[in-house]
C-alpha positions as CSV (number, residue, x, y, z in Angstrom):
1,M,70.3,37.5,84.6
2,G,71.9,34.6,86.5
3,P,75.2,32.7,86.7
4,E,74.3,30.7,83.5
5,V,74.9,33.7,81.1
6,P,76.0,32.5,77.5
7,I,79.5,34.0,75.8
8,R,80.1,33.0,72.5
9,V,82.5,34.4,69.7
10,A,80.8,36.5,66.8
11,G,80.6,35.8,63.4
12,P,79.5,37.4,60.5
13,S,76.3,37.1,61.1
14,D,76.2,38.6,63.8
15,A,77.3,42.6,62.5
16,E,73.9,43.6,63.7
17,V,74.2,43.0,67.1
18,V,77.9,44.1,67.7
19,T,77.0,47.1,65.4
20,G,73.5,48.0,68.2
21,L,75.8,47.3,71.2
22,I,78.7,49.3,70.2
23,A,76.1,52.1,68.9
24,A,74.9,51.5,72.7
25,F,78.4,51.7,74.2
26,R,78.8,55.4,72.0
27,D,75.4,56.5,73.2
28,Y,76.2,55.7,76.6
29,L,80.0,58.2,76.8
30,D,77.3,60.8,75.3
31,R,79.0,60.9,71.9
32,D,77.9,61.5,68.5
33,A,80.7,59.6,66.4
34,P,80.8,57.5,65.0
35,T,77.7,57.1,63.2
36,E,76.0,53.4,62.9
37,E,76.8,53.7,59.2
38,G,80.3,53.9,60.8
39,I,80.1,51.7,63.3
40,E,78.4,48.8,60.6
41,G,80.8,49.1,58.4
42,T,83.9,48.9,61.1
43,V,82.4,46.1,62.5
44,S,81.7,44.2,59.2
45,A,85.5,44.6,58.2
46,L,86.7,43.5,62.0
47,L,84.3,40.4,62.3
48,T,86.4,38.8,59.1
49,D,89.8,39.8,60.5
50,P,91.4,37.2,62.6
51,G,93.5,39.4,64.5
52,T,89.6,40.8,66.1
53,E,87.3,39.2,68.3
54,F,83.9,40.5,69.6
55,L,82.8,38.0,72.6
56,L,78.6,38.5,73.1
57,A,77.5,37.7,76.3
58,G,73.6,36.5,76.6
59,E,70.6,35.2,74.7
60,P,69.0,37.6,73.8
61,E,72.9,39.6,73.8
62,V,73.2,42.1,76.9
63,G,77.4,42.9,76.4
64,L,80.2,42.3,74.4
65,A,83.6,42.8,74.7
66,Q,86.1,43.7,72.0
67,V,89.7,41.9,71.5
68,R,92.3,42.9,69.8
69,Y,95.6,40.6,68.7
70,R,99.4,41.4,67.7
71,P,102.1,40.2,68.0
72,S,104.5,41.8,70.4
73,V,108.6,42.0,71.0
74,W,108.2,42.6,74.4
75,T,106.8,39.1,74.7
76,G,108.4,37.6,72.1
77,S,104.3,36.1,71.5
78,E,100.9,37.8,70.7
79,D,99.3,40.3,72.9
80,A,96.1,40.8,73.7
81,W,94.4,44.0,73.6
82,L,90.7,44.5,75.5
83,E,89.4,46.9,73.4
84,D,86.0,47.4,74.7
85,V,83.7,46.1,77.3
86,F,80.5,46.7,77.3
87,V,77.0,45.7,79.2
88,L,73.4,47.0,78.9
89,E,72.6,49.2,81.3
90,E,69.9,47.3,82.1
91,A,72.1,44.0,82.8
92,R,74.7,45.9,84.7
93,G,75.5,44.6,88.1
94,G,75.1,40.7,87.9
95,G,78.5,39.7,86.8
96,V,78.1,40.1,82.8
97,G,80.9,42.2,82.8
98,R,82.8,39.8,84.7
99,L,82.1,37.3,82.5
100,L,82.8,38.8,79.3
101,T,86.9,39.7,80.9
102,E,87.3,36.4,82.5
103,A,86.0,35.1,78.7
104,A,88.4,37.3,77.4
105,V,91.5,36.5,79.4
106,R,91.0,32.7,78.3
107,R,90.5,33.5,74.8
108,A,94.2,34.8,75.1
109,G,95.3,32.6,76.6
110,Q,94.1,30.1,74.1
111,R,95.8,31.6,71.5
112,G,99.4,31.5,73.1
113,C,99.1,34.9,74.3
114,G,101.3,36.7,76.3
115,R,99.8,39.5,78.1
116,I,96.5,40.8,78.2
117,Q,96.1,44.7,78.9
118,L,93.7,47.4,78.5
119,E,92.7,50.9,80.0
120,S,90.5,52.0,81.9
121,N,89.7,55.3,83.4
122,A,91.1,56.0,87.0
123,A,87.9,57.5,88.1
124,N,85.9,54.2,87.0
125,E,86.3,52.8,90.5
126,A,84.0,49.8,89.4
127,A,85.9,48.6,86.3
128,I,89.1,48.9,88.0
129,G,87.9,47.2,91.1
130,L,86.5,44.8,88.5
131,Y,90.2,43.8,86.5
132,E,92.5,44.3,89.6
133,S,89.9,41.3,90.8
134,I,90.2,39.1,87.8
135,G,94.1,39.9,88.1
136,F,94.8,43.1,85.9
137,R,97.4,45.4,87.9
138,A,98.4,48.9,86.2
139,S,101.7,48.2,84.4
140,H,105.3,49.8,85.5
141,L,108.8,48.9,85.6
142,P,109.5,49.2,89.3
143,D,113.5,49.1,89.1
144,R,113.4,52.0,86.2
145,W,110.0,54.1,87.8
146,G,109.3,53.0,91.6
147,E,105.8,52.4,91.8
148,T,104.3,55.2,89.6
149,P,101.5,53.3,87.2
150,D,102.3,54.0,83.9
151,I,99.0,55.6,82.1
152,C,98.1,55.2,78.4
153,M,97.7,58.8,76.4
154,T,96.2,59.0,72.9
155,L,96.7,61.0,70.5
156,E,94.1,61.7,67.6
157,I,95.5,62.2,64.1
158,E,94.1,63.0,60.8
159,P,94.5,60.1,58.2
160,A,96.7,61.3,55.4
161,G,94.9,61.3,52.2
């Protein structure tokens, strides 16, 4: 794939494409869940949610970024969370991940976001290098904690009901 890779915001008519790319990401992560039907239902809802955007790369589509937006008390503006960046194996190494990440940063700026955040496994050196080359840094409060970076922690919970 050359340097002219189109990036566009997905709309409701792209549910099948987005579902397929998220399912491919699930498979890449060697996970059994969510099911394709579960992905499709959530993707369809998110494609109409003004707090979510999926960016698609290529024609045909070979990658996506999912960006979530929410107000932040810490910035006094909207924040962006780069939830997923995924590129199909056959398109990796051609700069598609960079294009998607840079497009997510631009979209966040256009929305007036005060920052964009993400998480990545420390062992994923290629992703960390990409994000750092764009300007992302491990966040920390040096006056309080020195130079130790923050970590993202997760607790899986069962919904009430």
